[in-house]
PDB file of N, H, CA, C and O in Angstrom:
ATOM      1  N   MET A   1     182.805 155.578 142.435  1.00  0.00           N
ATOM      2  CA  MET A   1     184.151 155.942 143.148  1.00  0.00           C
ATOM      3  C   MET A   1     185.335 155.898 143.129  1.00  0.00           C
ATOM      4  O   MET A   1     186.053 155.233 143.876  1.00  0.00           O
ATOM      5  N   PRO A   2     185.812 156.956 141.846  1.00  0.00           N
ATOM      6  CA  PRO A   2     186.889 156.834 141.801  1.00  0.00           C
ATOM      7  C   PRO A   2     188.286 156.981 142.603  1.00  0.00           C
ATOM      8  O   PRO A   2     188.553 157.729 143.544  1.00  0.00           O
ATOM      9  N   ILE A   3     189.019 156.120 141.995  1.00  0.00           N
ATOM     10  H   ILE A   3     188.802 155.513 141.231  1.00  0.00           H
ATOM     11  CA  ILE A   3     190.448 156.631 143.025  1.00  0.00           C
ATOM     12  C   ILE A   3     191.081 157.767 142.816  1.00  0.00           C
ATOM     13  O   ILE A   3     190.808 158.217 141.703  1.00  0.00           O
ATOM     14  N   ALA A   4     191.898 158.494 143.491  1.00  0.00           N
ATOM     15  H   ALA A   4     192.120 158.128 144.395  1.00  0.00           H
ATOM     16  CA  ALA A   4     192.713 159.807 143.154  1.00  0.00           C
ATOM     17  C   ALA A   4     193.958 159.198 143.823  1.00  0.00           C
ATOM     18  O   ALA A   4     194.047 158.492 144.828  1.00  0.00           O
ATOM     19  N   LYS A   5     194.926 159.686 142.952  1.00  0.00           N
ATOM     20  H   LYS A   5     194.854 160.259 142.136  1.00  0.00           H
ATOM     21  CA  LYS A   5     196.271 159.522 142.751  1.00  0.00           C
ATOM     22  C   LYS A   5     196.439 160.107 144.375  1.00  0.00           C
ATOM     23  O   LYS A   5     195.548 160.828 144.825  1.00  0.00           O
ATOM     24  N   PRO A   6     197.539 159.778 145.151  1.00  0.00           N
ATOM     25  CA  PRO A   6     197.789 159.657 145.768  1.00  0.00           C
ATOM     26  C   PRO A   6     198.384 161.172 146.125  1.00  0.00           C
ATOM     27  O   PRO A   6     197.545 161.419 145.258  1.00  0.00           O
ATOM     28  N   GLU A   7     198.819 162.083 146.415  1.00  0.00           N
ATOM     29  H   GLU A   7     199.500 161.883 147.119  1.00  0.00           H
ATOM     30  CA  GLU A   7     199.776 163.645 146.303  1.00  0.00           C
ATOM     31  C   GLU A   7     201.315 163.527 146.640  1.00  0.00           C
ATOM     32  O   GLU A   7     202.044 164.370 146.117  1.00  0.00           O
ATOM     33  N   ASP A   8     201.848 162.634 147.403  1.00  0.00           N
ATOM     34  H   ASP A   8     201.255 161.950 147.828  1.00  0.00           H
ATOM     35  CA  ASP A   8     202.028 161.910 148.258  1.00  0.00           C
ATOM     36  C   ASP A   8     203.423 161.447 147.515  1.00  0.00           C
ATOM     37  O   ASP A   8     203.795 160.414 148.071  1.00  0.00           O
ATOM     38  N   PRO A   9     204.438 161.869 146.343  1.00  0.00           N
ATOM     39  CA  PRO A   9     205.461 160.742 146.070  1.00  0.00           C
ATOM     40  C   PRO A   9     205.942 159.883 146.479  1.00  0.00           C
ATOM     41  O   PRO A   9     206.719 159.264 145.752  1.00  0.00           O
ATOM     42  N   GLU A  10     205.648 159.330 148.178  1.00  0.00           N
ATOM     43  H   GLU A  10     205.017 159.832 148.769  1.00  0.00           H
ATOM     44  CA  GLU A  10     206.701 158.519 148.397  1.00  0.00           C
ATOM     45  C   GLU A  10     205.764 157.312 148.216  1.00  0.00           C
ATOM     46  O   GLU A  10     206.344 156.246 148.011  1.00  0.00           O
ATOM     47  N   GLN A  11     203.759 157.277 148.272  1.00  0.00           N
ATOM     48  H   GLN A  11     203.288 158.143 148.438  1.00  0.00           H
ATOM     49  CA  GLN A  11     203.409 156.575 148.014  1.00  0.00           C
ATOM     50  C   GLN A  11     202.546 155.933 146.324  1.00  0.00           C
ATOM     51  O   GLN A  11     201.729 155.039 146.106  1.00  0.00           O
ATOM     52  N   LEU A  12     203.514 157.291 145.120  1.00  0.00           N
ATOM     53  H   LEU A  12     204.178 158.018 145.297  1.00  0.00           H
ATOM     54  CA  LEU A  12     203.252 156.911 144.096  1.00  0.00           C
ATOM     55  C   LEU A  12     203.466 154.807 143.589  1.00  0.00           C
ATOM     56  O   LEU A  12     202.663 154.046 143.049  1.00  0.00           O
ATOM     57  N   GLU A  13     204.532 154.632 143.971  1.00  0.00           N
ATOM     58  H   GLU A  13     205.185 155.250 144.409  1.00  0.00           H
ATOM     59  CA  GLU A  13     204.687 152.906 143.588  1.00  0.00           C
ATOM     60  C   GLU A  13     203.731 152.010 144.985  1.00  0.00           C
ATOM     61  O   GLU A  13     203.620 150.785 144.965  1.00  0.00           O
ATOM     62  N   ASP A  14     203.366 152.530 145.660  1.00  0.00           N
ATOM     63  H   ASP A  14     203.456 153.526 145.677  1.00  0.00           H
ATOM     64  CA  ASP A  14     202.405 151.622 146.383  1.00  0.00           C
ATOM     65  C   ASP A  14     200.840 152.100 145.454  1.00  0.00           C
ATOM     66  O   ASP A  14     200.116 151.155 145.140  1.00  0.00           O
ATOM     67  N   PHE A  15     200.527 153.068 145.181  1.00  0.00           N
ATOM     68  H   PHE A  15     201.115 153.835 145.436  1.00  0.00           H
ATOM     69  CA  PHE A  15     199.624 153.123 143.957  1.00  0.00           C
ATOM     70  C   PHE A  15     199.492 152.628 143.574  1.00  0.00           C
ATOM     71  O   PHE A  15     198.561 151.828 143.669  1.00  0.00           O
ATOM     72  N   ALA A  16     201.155 152.736 142.036  1.00  0.00           N
ATOM     73  H   ALA A  16     201.911 153.386 141.959  1.00  0.00           H
ATOM     74  CA  ALA A  16     200.757 152.177 141.185  1.00  0.00           C
ATOM     75  C   ALA A  16     200.293 150.338 141.533  1.00  0.00           C
ATOM     76  O   ALA A  16     199.375 149.890 140.847  1.00  0.00           O
ATOM     77  N   THR A  17     200.874 149.510 142.446  1.00  0.00           N
ATOM     78  H   THR A  17     201.620 149.874 143.004  1.00  0.00           H
ATOM     79  CA  THR A  17     200.935 147.797 142.641  1.00  0.00           C
ATOM     80  C   THR A  17     199.201 148.011 142.687  1.00  0.00           C
ATOM     81  O   THR A  17     198.439 147.242 142.101  1.00  0.00           O
ATOM     82  N   HIS A  18     199.012 148.496 143.018  1.00  0.00           N
ATOM     83  H   HIS A  18     199.631 149.121 143.495  1.00  0.00           H
ATOM     84  CA  HIS A  18     197.112 149.187 143.886  1.00  0.00           C
ATOM     85  C   HIS A  18     196.899 149.065 142.207  1.00  0.00           C
ATOM     86  O   HIS A  18     197.077 147.889 141.890  1.00  0.00           O
ATOM     87  N   ILE A  19     196.686 149.615 141.440  1.00  0.00           N
ATOM     88  H   ILE A  19     196.541 150.570 141.697  1.00  0.00           H
ATOM     89  CA  ILE A  19     195.595 149.774 140.255  1.00  0.00           C
ATOM     90  C   ILE A  19     196.269 148.609 139.644  1.00  0.00           C
ATOM     91  O   ILE A  19     195.519 147.824 139.063  1.00  0.00           O
ATOM     92  N   ARG A  20     197.148 148.419 139.653  1.00  0.00           N
ATOM     93  H   ARG A  20     197.757 149.056 140.125  1.00  0.00           H
ATOM     94  CA  ARG A  20     197.911 147.079 138.921  1.00  0.00           C
ATOM     95  C   ARG A  20     197.068 145.735 139.015  1.00  0.00           C
ATOM     96  O   ARG A  20     196.707 144.981 138.111  1.00  0.00           O
ATOM     97  N   ILE A  21     196.817 145.649 140.723  1.00  0.00           N
ATOM     98  H   ILE A  21     197.110 146.261 141.458  1.00  0.00           H
ATOM     99  CA  ILE A  21     196.210 144.314 141.385  1.00  0.00           C
ATOM    100  C   ILE A  21     194.592 145.212 140.305  1.00  0.00           C
ATOM    101  O   ILE A  21     194.385 145.365 139.101  1.00  0.00           O
ATOM    102  N   LEU A  22     194.178 145.407 140.976  1.00  0.00           N
ATOM    103  H   LEU A  22     194.346 145.283 141.954  1.00  0.00           H
ATOM    104  CA  LEU A  22     192.790 145.849 140.227  1.00  0.00           C
ATOM    105  C   LEU A  22     193.064 145.944 138.812  1.00  0.00           C
ATOM    106  O   LEU A  22     192.111 146.700 138.621  1.00  0.00           O
ATOM    107  N   SER A  23     193.482 145.836 137.847  1.00  0.00           N
ATOM    108  H   SER A  23     194.256 145.222 138.003  1.00  0.00           H
ATOM    109  CA  SER A  23     193.411 146.175 137.141  1.00  0.00           C
ATOM    110  C   SER A  23     192.780 143.869 136.229  1.00  0.00           C
ATOM    111  O   SER A  23     192.117 143.340 135.337  1.00  0.00           O
ATOM    112  N   TRP A  24     193.493 143.615 137.159  1.00  0.00           N
ATOM    113  H   TRP A  24     194.031 144.045 137.883  1.00  0.00           H
ATOM    114  CA  TRP A  24     193.130 142.255 136.974  1.00  0.00           C
ATOM    115  C   TRP A  24     191.866 142.072 137.029  1.00  0.00           C
ATOM    116  O   TRP A  24     191.453 140.976 136.651  1.00  0.00           O
ATOM    117  N   PHE A  25     191.187 142.779 137.367  1.00  0.00           N
ATOM    118  H   PHE A  25     191.522 143.669 137.674  1.00  0.00           H
ATOM    119  CA  PHE A  25     189.218 142.444 137.897  1.00  0.00           C
ATOM    120  C   PHE A  25     189.189 142.896 136.977  1.00  0.00           C
ATOM    121  O   PHE A  25     188.073 142.450 136.708  1.00  0.00           O
ATOM    122  N   PHE A  26     189.553 143.723 135.722  1.00  0.00           N
ATOM    123  H   PHE A  26     190.459 144.086 135.941  1.00  0.00           H
ATOM    124  CA  PHE A  26     188.431 144.653 135.139  1.00  0.00           C
ATOM    125  C   PHE A  26     188.086 143.642 134.050  1.00  0.00           C
ATOM    126  O   PHE A  26     188.869 142.818 133.578  1.00  0.00           O
ATOM    127  N   ASP A  27     186.533 143.853 133.643  1.00  0.00           N
ATOM    128  H   ASP A  27     185.897 144.522 134.026  1.00  0.00           H
ATOM    129  CA  ASP A  27     185.658 143.062 132.847  1.00  0.00           C
ATOM    130  C   ASP A  27     186.247 143.801 131.928  1.00  0.00           C
ATOM    131  O   ASP A  27     186.375 145.022 131.835  1.00  0.00           O
ATOM    132  N   ASP A  28     186.981 141.944 130.505  1.00  0.00           N
ATOM    133  H   ASP A  28     186.877 140.952 130.581  1.00  0.00           H
ATOM    134  CA  ASP A  28     188.130 141.869 129.983  1.00  0.00           C
ATOM    135  C   ASP A  28     188.275 141.083 129.435  1.00  0.00           C
ATOM    136  O   ASP A  28     189.216 140.367 129.779  1.00  0.00           O
ATOM    137  N   PRO A  29     187.632 140.755 128.474  1.00  0.00           N
ATOM    138  CA  PRO A  29     188.454 138.776 128.129  1.00  0.00           C
ATOM    139  C   PRO A  29     189.931 138.934 127.515  1.00  0.00           C
ATOM    140  O   PRO A  29     190.456 138.317 126.589  1.00  0.00           O
ATOM    141  N   SER A  30     190.559 140.231 128.549  1.00  0.00           N
ATOM    142  H   SER A  30     190.132 140.732 129.302  1.00  0.00           H
ATOM    143  CA  SER A  30     192.538 140.031 127.467  1.00  0.00           C
ATOM    144  C   SER A  30     192.822 139.223 128.707  1.00  0.00           C
ATOM    145  O   SER A  30     192.161 139.089 129.738  1.00  0.00           O
ATOM    146  N   PRO A  31     193.957 138.732 128.341  1.00  0.00           N
ATOM    147  CA  PRO A  31     194.884 137.352 129.131  1.00  0.00           C
ATOM    148  C   PRO A  31     195.358 138.837 130.047  1.00  0.00           C
ATOM    149  O   PRO A  31     195.438 138.544 131.240  1.00  0.00           O
ATOM    150  N   LEU A  32     195.564 139.775 129.885  1.00  0.00           N
ATOM    151  H   LEU A  32     195.499 140.014 128.916  1.00  0.00           H
ATOM    152  CA  LEU A  32     195.926 141.203 131.059  1.00  0.00           C
ATOM    153  C   LEU A  32     195.082 140.931 132.332  1.00  0.00           C
ATOM    154  O   LEU A  32     195.445 141.429 133.397  1.00  0.00           O
ATOM    155  N   CYS A  33     194.011 140.188 132.265  1.00  0.00           N
ATOM    156  H   CYS A  33     193.716 139.783 131.400  1.00  0.00           H
ATOM    157  CA  CYS A  33     192.892 140.694 133.265  1.00  0.00           C
ATOM    158  C   CYS A  33     192.154 139.785 134.036  1.00  0.00           C
ATOM    159  O   CYS A  33     190.961 139.933 134.302  1.00  0.00           O
ATOM    160  N   PRO A  34     192.981 138.673 134.461  1.00  0.00           N
ATOM    161  CA  PRO A  34     193.112 136.762 134.546  1.00  0.00           C
ATOM    162  C   PRO A  34     191.734 136.534 135.173  1.00  0.00           C
ATOM    163  O   PRO A  34     190.744 136.060 134.616  1.00  0.00           O
ATOM    164  N   PHE A  35     191.884 137.066 136.752  1.00  0.00           N
ATOM    165  H   PHE A  35     192.688 137.451 137.205  1.00  0.00           H
ATOM    166  CA  PHE A  35     190.316 137.164 137.265  1.00  0.00           C
ATOM    167  C   PHE A  35     188.687 137.430 136.695  1.00  0.00           C
ATOM    168  O   PHE A  35     187.676 137.017 137.262  1.00  0.00           O
ATOM    169  N   SER A  36     188.727 138.154 135.545  1.00  0.00           N
ATOM    170  H   SER A  36     189.548 138.490 135.084  1.00  0.00           H
ATOM    171  CA  SER A  36     187.605 138.565 135.024  1.00  0.00           C
ATOM    172  C   SER A  36     186.495 137.428 134.662  1.00  0.00           C
ATOM    173  O   SER A  36     186.538 136.285 134.207  1.00  0.00           O
ATOM    174  N   VAL A  37     185.271 138.509 135.188  1.00  0.00           N
ATOM    175  H   VAL A  37     185.236 139.438 135.558  1.00  0.00           H
ATOM    176  CA  VAL A  37     184.055 136.996 134.116  1.00  0.00           C
ATOM    177  C   VAL A  37     184.641 136.430 132.902  1.00  0.00           C
ATOM    178  O   VAL A  37     184.519 135.228 132.665  1.00  0.00           O
ATOM    179  N   HIS A  38     185.207 137.141 132.196  1.00  0.00           N
ATOM    180  H   HIS A  38     185.305 138.117 132.388  1.00  0.00           H
ATOM    181  CA  HIS A  38     185.061 136.598 131.001  1.00  0.00           C
ATOM    182  C   HIS A  38     186.442 135.693 130.819  1.00  0.00           C
ATOM    183  O   HIS A  38     186.443 134.794 129.978  1.00  0.00           O
ATOM    184  N   ARG A  39     187.229 135.867 131.363  1.00  0.00           N
ATOM    185  H   ARG A  39     187.228 136.597 132.047  1.00  0.00           H
ATOM    186  CA  ARG A  39     188.631 134.732 131.460  1.00  0.00           C
ATOM    187  C   ARG A  39     188.264 133.636 132.538  1.00  0.00           C
ATOM    188  O   ARG A  39     189.046 132.689 132.632  1.00  0.00           O
ATOM    189  N   MET A  40     186.975 133.671 133.495  1.00  0.00           N
ATOM    190  H   MET A  40     186.340 134.440 133.419  1.00  0.00           H
ATOM    191  CA  MET A  40     186.763 132.657 134.347  1.00  0.00           C
ATOM    192  C   MET A  40     186.180 131.795 134.020  1.00  0.00           C
ATOM    193  O   MET A  40     186.110 130.673 134.521  1.00  0.00           O
ATOM    194  N   ALA A  41     185.290 132.551 132.427  1.00  0.00           N
ATOM    195  H   ALA A  41     185.346 133.462 132.019  1.00  0.00           H
ATOM    196  CA  ALA A  41     184.360 131.175 131.868  1.00  0.00           C
ATOM    197  C   ALA A  41     185.377 130.659 130.518  1.00  0.00           C
ATOM    198  O   ALA A  41     185.004 129.756 129.768  1.00  0.00           O
ATOM    199  N   LEU A  42     186.235 131.123 130.404  1.00  0.00           N
ATOM    200  H   LEU A  42     186.538 131.856 131.013  1.00  0.00           H
ATOM    201  CA  LEU A  42     186.988 130.787 128.982  1.00  0.00           C
ATOM    202  C   LEU A  42     187.747 129.798 130.198  1.00  0.00           C
ATOM    203  O   LEU A  42     187.344 128.667 129.927  1.00  0.00           O
ATOM    204  N   ILE A  43     188.274 129.741 130.898  1.00  0.00           N
ATOM    205  H   ILE A  43     188.601 130.660 131.119  1.00  0.00           H
ATOM    206  CA  ILE A  43     188.961 128.555 132.027  1.00  0.00           C
ATOM    207  C   ILE A  43     187.692 127.221 132.223  1.00  0.00           C
ATOM    208  O   ILE A  43     187.795 126.019 131.977  1.00  0.00           O
ATOM    209  N   GLY A  44     186.467 128.051 132.783  1.00  0.00           N
ATOM    210  H   GLY A  44     186.382 129.027 132.983  1.00  0.00           H
ATOM    211  CA  GLY A  44     185.366 126.868 132.831  1.00  0.00           C
ATOM    212  C   GLY A  44     185.055 125.813 132.037  1.00  0.00           C
ATOM    213  O   GLY A  44     184.774 124.669 132.394  1.00  0.00           O
ATOM    214  N   LYS A  45     185.157 126.510 130.329  1.00  0.00           N
ATOM    215  H   LYS A  45     185.385 127.439 130.039  1.00  0.00           H
ATOM    216  CA  LYS A  45     185.229 125.884 129.716  1.00  0.00           C
ATOM    217  C   LYS A  45     186.298 125.149 129.255  1.00  0.00           C
ATOM    218  O   LYS A  45     186.221 124.653 128.131  1.00  0.00           O
ATOM    219  N   GLU A  46     187.234 125.000 129.899  1.00  0.00           N
ATOM    220  H   GLU A  46     187.296 125.402 130.812  1.00  0.00           H
ATOM    221  CA  GLU A  46     188.382 124.763 129.191  1.00  0.00           C
ATOM    222  C   GLU A  46     188.562 123.042 130.231  1.00  0.00           C
ATOM    223  O   GLU A  46     189.327 122.124 129.935  1.00  0.00           O
ATOM    224  N   LEU A  47     187.445 123.090 131.618  1.00  0.00           N
ATOM    225  H   LEU A  47     186.824 123.836 131.859  1.00  0.00           H
ATOM    226  CA  LEU A  47     187.544 122.513 132.759  1.00  0.00           C
ATOM    227  C   LEU A  47     186.173 121.211 132.451  1.00  0.00           C
ATOM    228  O   LEU A  47     185.722 120.282 133.121  1.00  0.00           O
ATOM    229  N   GLY A  48     185.884 121.775 131.093  1.00  0.00           N
ATOM    230  H   GLY A  48     186.250 122.530 130.549  1.00  0.00           H
ATOM    231  CA  GLY A  48     183.979 121.241 130.938  1.00  0.00           C
ATOM    232  C   GLY A  48     183.159 121.486 130.955  1.00  0.00           C
ATOM    233  O   GLY A  48     182.241 120.709 130.692  1.00  0.00           O
ATOM    234  N   LYS A  49     182.960 122.951 131.336  1.00  0.00           N
ATOM    235  H   LYS A  49     183.705 123.582 131.549  1.00  0.00           H
ATOM    236  CA  LYS A  49     182.090 123.510 132.028  1.00  0.00           C
ATOM    237  C   LYS A  49     181.530 125.191 131.215  1.00  0.00           C
ATOM    238  O   LYS A  49     182.313 126.121 131.023  1.00  0.00           O
ATOM    239  N   GLU A  50     179.646 125.228 130.756  1.00  0.00           N
ATOM    240  H   GLU A  50     179.010 124.472 130.912  1.00  0.00           H
ATOM    241  CA  GLU A  50     179.741 126.088 129.271  1.00  0.00           C
ATOM    242  C   GLU A  50     179.438 127.007 129.545  1.00  0.00           C
ATOM    243  O   GLU A  50     178.724 127.088 130.545  1.00  0.00           O
ATOM    244  N   VAL A  51     179.780 128.129 128.868  1.00  0.00           N
ATOM    245  H   VAL A  51     180.360 128.062 128.055  1.00  0.00           H
ATOM    246  CA  VAL A  51     179.356 129.751 130.203  1.00  0.00           C
ATOM    247  C   VAL A  51     178.196 129.644 130.352  1.00  0.00           C
ATOM    248  O   VAL A  51     177.731 129.041 129.385  1.00  0.00           O
ATOM    249  N   GLY A  52     177.046 130.055 131.444  1.00  0.00           N
ATOM    250  H   GLY A  52     177.423 130.545 132.229  1.00  0.00           H
ATOM    251  CA  GLY A  52     176.644 130.524 132.312  1.00  0.00           C
ATOM    252  C   GLY A  52     176.725 128.496 133.079  1.00  0.00           C
ATOM    253  O   GLY A  52     175.720 128.395 133.782  1.00  0.00           O
ATOM    254  N   GLU A  53     177.294 127.517 133.100  1.00  0.00           N
ATOM    255  H   GLU A  53     178.110 127.599 132.528  1.00  0.00           H
ATOM    256  CA  GLU A  53     176.234 126.761 134.070  1.00  0.00           C
ATOM    257  C   GLU A  53     176.809 126.780 135.237  1.00  0.00           C
ATOM    258  O   GLU A  53     177.927 127.128 134.860  1.00  0.00           O
ATOM    259  N   TRP A  54     176.910 126.665 136.456  1.00  0.00           N
ATOM    260  H   TRP A  54     176.001 126.382 136.762  1.00  0.00           H
ATOM    261  CA  TRP A  54     177.887 126.651 137.576  1.00  0.00           C
ATOM    262  C   TRP A  54     178.811 125.906 137.937  1.00  0.00           C
ATOM    263  O   TRP A  54     178.925 124.697 137.736  1.00  0.00           O
ATOM    264  N   PHE A  55     179.553 126.661 138.522  1.00  0.00           N
ATOM    265  H   PHE A  55     179.461 127.643 138.685  1.00  0.00           H
ATOM    266  CA  PHE A  55     180.808 126.055 139.352  1.00  0.00           C
ATOM    267  C   PHE A  55     180.814 125.930 140.383  1.00  0.00           C
ATOM    268  O   PHE A  55     180.903 126.933 141.091  1.00  0.00           O
ATOM    269  N   GLY A  56     180.727 124.710 140.932  1.00  0.00           N
ATOM    270  H   GLY A  56     180.655 123.895 140.357  1.00  0.00           H
ATOM    271  CA  GLY A  56     181.254 124.172 141.563  1.00  0.00           C
ATOM    272  C   GLY A  56     182.616 124.035 142.800  1.00  0.00           C
ATOM    273  O   GLY A  56     183.749 124.093 142.322  1.00  0.00           O
ATOM    274  N   PRO A  57     182.527 123.906 143.920  1.00  0.00           N
ATOM    275  CA  PRO A  57     183.494 124.288 144.403  1.00  0.00           C
ATOM    276  C   PRO A  57     184.893 123.537 143.682  1.00  0.00           C
ATOM    277  O   PRO A  57     185.936 123.961 144.179  1.00  0.00           O
ATOM    278  N   SER A  58     185.065 122.605 142.710  1.00  0.00           N
ATOM    279  H   SER A  58     184.218 122.261 142.305  1.00  0.00           H
ATOM    280  CA  SER A  58     186.045 121.441 142.361  1.00  0.00           C
ATOM    281  C   SER A  58     186.674 122.508 141.353  1.00  0.00           C
ATOM    282  O   SER A  58     187.887 122.711 141.413  1.00  0.00           O
ATOM    283  N   THR A  59     185.534 123.508 140.010  1.00  0.00           N
ATOM    284  H   THR A  59     184.549 123.344 139.960  1.00  0.00           H
ATOM    285  CA  THR A  59     185.498 123.779 139.181  1.00  0.00           C
ATOM    286  C   THR A  59     185.744 124.641 139.466  1.00  0.00           C
ATOM    287  O   THR A  59     186.760 124.886 138.816  1.00  0.00           O
ATOM    288  N   ALA A  60     185.443 125.804 140.341  1.00  0.00           N
ATOM    289  H   ALA A  60     184.618 125.605 140.869  1.00  0.00           H
ATOM    290  CA  ALA A  60     186.298 127.715 140.866  1.00  0.00           C
ATOM    291  C   ALA A  60     187.852 127.029 141.429  1.00  0.00           C
ATOM    292  O   ALA A  60     188.934 127.566 141.190  1.00  0.00           O
ATOM    293  N   ALA A  61     187.681 125.703 142.240  1.00  0.00           N
ATOM    294  H   ALA A  61     186.802 125.267 142.434  1.00  0.00           H
ATOM    295  CA  ALA A  61     189.604 126.204 142.292  1.00  0.00           C
ATOM    296  C   ALA A  61     190.409 126.071 141.353  1.00  0.00           C
ATOM    297  O   ALA A  61     191.357 126.842 141.200  1.00  0.00           O
ATOM    298  N   GLY A  62     190.046 124.599 140.207  1.00  0.00           N
ATOM    299  H   GLY A  62     189.276 123.973 140.332  1.00  0.00           H
ATOM    300  CA  GLY A  62     190.094 124.922 138.984  1.00  0.00           C
ATOM    301  C   GLY A  62     190.890 126.369 138.358  1.00  0.00           C
ATOM    302  O   GLY A  62     191.906 127.056 138.466  1.00  0.00           O
ATOM    303  N   ALA A  63     189.913 126.270 137.811  1.00  0.00           N
ATOM    304  H   ALA A  63     189.088 125.711 137.723  1.00  0.00           H
ATOM    305  CA  ALA A  63     189.332 127.938 137.291  1.00  0.00           C
ATOM    306  C   ALA A  63     190.663 128.835 138.225  1.00  0.00           C
ATOM    307  O   ALA A  63     191.665 129.379 137.762  1.00  0.00           O
ATOM    308  N   LEU A  64     190.214 128.728 139.652  1.00  0.00           N
ATOM    309  H   LEU A  64     189.400 128.285 140.028  1.00  0.00           H
ATOM    310  CA  LEU A  64     191.295 129.730 140.294  1.00  0.00           C
ATOM    311  C   LEU A  64     192.464 129.488 140.211  1.00  0.00           C
ATOM    312  O   LEU A  64     193.333 130.355 140.298  1.00  0.00           O
ATOM    313  N   LYS A  65     192.631 128.560 140.071  1.00  0.00           N
ATOM    314  H   LYS A  65     191.926 127.855 140.000  1.00  0.00           H
ATOM    315  CA  LYS A  65     194.210 128.428 139.762  1.00  0.00           C
ATOM    316  C   LYS A  65     195.144 128.714 138.964  1.00  0.00           C
ATOM    317  O   LYS A  65     196.232 129.280 139.066  1.00  0.00           O
ATOM    318  N   SER A  66     193.923 127.720 137.267  1.00  0.00           N
ATOM    319  H   SER A  66     193.039 127.260 137.185  1.00  0.00           H
ATOM    320  CA  SER A  66     194.963 128.202 136.186  1.00  0.00           C
ATOM    321  C   SER A  66     194.645 129.705 135.799  1.00  0.00           C
ATOM    322  O   SER A  66     194.800 130.151 134.662  1.00  0.00           O
ATOM    323  N   VAL A  67     194.286 130.268 136.638  1.00  0.00           N
ATOM    324  H   VAL A  67     194.160 129.906 137.561  1.00  0.00           H
ATOM    325  CA  VAL A  67     194.311 131.519 136.435  1.00  0.00           C
ATOM    326  C   VAL A  67     195.239 132.914 136.930  1.00  0.00           C
ATOM    327  O   VAL A  67     195.549 134.021 136.490  1.00  0.00           O
ATOM    328  N   THR A  68     195.473 131.969 138.280  1.00  0.00           N
ATOM    329  H   THR A  68     195.221 131.070 138.637  1.00  0.00           H
ATOM    330  CA  THR A  68     196.304 132.699 138.730  1.00  0.00           C
ATOM    331  C   THR A  68     198.134 132.556 138.827  1.00  0.00           C
ATOM    332  O   THR A  68     198.991 133.381 139.143  1.00  0.00           O
ATOM    333  N   ILE A  69     198.257 130.478 138.207  1.00  0.00           N
ATOM    334  H   ILE A  69     197.561 129.808 137.951  1.00  0.00           H
ATOM    335  CA  ILE A  69     199.310 130.293 138.225  1.00  0.00           C
ATOM    336  C   ILE A  69     200.576 131.605 138.351  1.00  0.00           C
ATOM    337  O   ILE A  69     201.387 132.108 139.129  1.00  0.00           O
ATOM    338  N   PRO A  70     199.889 131.710 136.596  1.00  0.00           N
ATOM    339  CA  PRO A  70     201.004 132.883 135.480  1.00  0.00           C
ATOM    340  C   PRO A  70     201.168 134.244 135.631  1.00  0.00           C
ATOM    341  O   PRO A  70     201.466 135.245 134.979  1.00  0.00           O
ATOM    342  N   ILE A  71     200.667 133.677 137.436  1.00  0.00           N
ATOM    343  H   ILE A  71     200.425 132.864 137.965  1.00  0.00           H
ATOM    344  CA  ILE A  71     201.048 135.487 138.112  1.00  0.00           C
ATOM    345  C   ILE A  71     201.883 135.219 138.724  1.00  0.00           C
ATOM    346  O   ILE A  71     201.639 134.151 139.284  1.00  0.00           O
ATOM    347  N   ARG A  72     202.996 135.669 139.020  1.00  0.00           N
ATOM    348  H   ARG A  72     203.194 136.537 138.565  1.00  0.00           H
ATOM    349  CA  ARG A  72     204.280 135.126 139.916  1.00  0.00           C
ATOM    350  C   ARG A  72     204.717 136.994 140.528  1.00  0.00           C
ATOM    351  O   ARG A  72     204.467 138.086 140.016  1.00  0.00           O
ATOM    352  N   ARG A  73     205.403 136.624 141.740  1.00  0.00           N
ATOM    353  H   ARG A  73     205.605 135.737 142.155  1.00  0.00           H
ATOM    354  CA  ARG A  73     205.863 137.464 142.855  1.00  0.00           C
ATOM    355  C   ARG A  73     206.388 138.974 141.353  1.00  0.00           C
ATOM    356  O   ARG A  73     205.737 140.019 141.358  1.00  0.00           O
ATOM    357  N   ASP A  74     206.831 138.897 140.945  1.00  0.00           N
ATOM    358  H   ASP A  74     207.359 138.048 140.940  1.00  0.00           H
ATOM    359  CA  ASP A  74     207.497 140.007 140.231  1.00  0.00           C
ATOM    360  C   ASP A  74     206.206 140.165 138.821  1.00  0.00           C
ATOM    361  O   ASP A  74     206.415 141.093 138.040  1.00  0.00           O
ATOM    362  N   LYS A  75     205.428 139.611 138.657  1.00  0.00           N
ATOM    363  H   LYS A  75     205.258 138.857 139.291  1.00  0.00           H
ATOM    364  CA  LYS A  75     204.460 140.994 138.067  1.00  0.00           C
ATOM    365  C   LYS A  75     204.472 141.961 139.062  1.00  0.00           C
ATOM    366  O   LYS A  75     204.510 143.081 138.553  1.00  0.00           O
ATOM    367  N   LEU A  76     204.439 142.003 141.322  1.00  0.00           N
ATOM    368  H   LEU A  76     204.408 141.093 141.735  1.00  0.00           H
ATOM    369  CA  LEU A  76     203.491 142.409 142.054  1.00  0.00           C
ATOM    370  C   LEU A  76     205.119 143.975 142.039  1.00  0.00           C
ATOM    371  O   LEU A  76     204.908 145.181 142.168  1.00  0.00           O
ATOM    372  N   THR A  77     206.580 143.280 141.836  1.00  0.00           N
ATOM    373  H   THR A  77     206.752 142.301 141.732  1.00  0.00           H
ATOM    374  CA  THR A  77     207.484 143.792 141.479  1.00  0.00           C
ATOM    375  C   THR A  77     207.749 145.114 140.808  1.00  0.00           C
ATOM    376  O   THR A  77     207.717 146.200 141.387  1.00  0.00           O
ATOM    377  N   LYS A  78     208.083 144.868 139.195  1.00  0.00           N
ATOM    378  H   LYS A  78     208.108 143.985 138.725  1.00  0.00           H
ATOM    379  CA  LYS A  78     207.947 146.069 138.001  1.00  0.00           C
ATOM    380  C   LYS A  78     207.184 146.671 138.053  1.00  0.00           C
ATOM    381  O   LYS A  78     207.040 147.558 137.212  1.00  0.00           O
TER     382      LYS A  78
END
């Protein structure tokens, strides 16, 4: 289901923020998509897990921490 651009100009800023956050989850290995499966697999490798290997809670938490550190609040307000 496509996301429709709002017709109300006052909602455009919120829409742009929404799209920016969604782009973080795109299926792309780019650093611009920190929550993609590709990026999580790369971070997992850095934490000692091979691609396709199960991430336990500790590795998953470490991977999420690694991808969220570079995302600061200013990326939401630009």
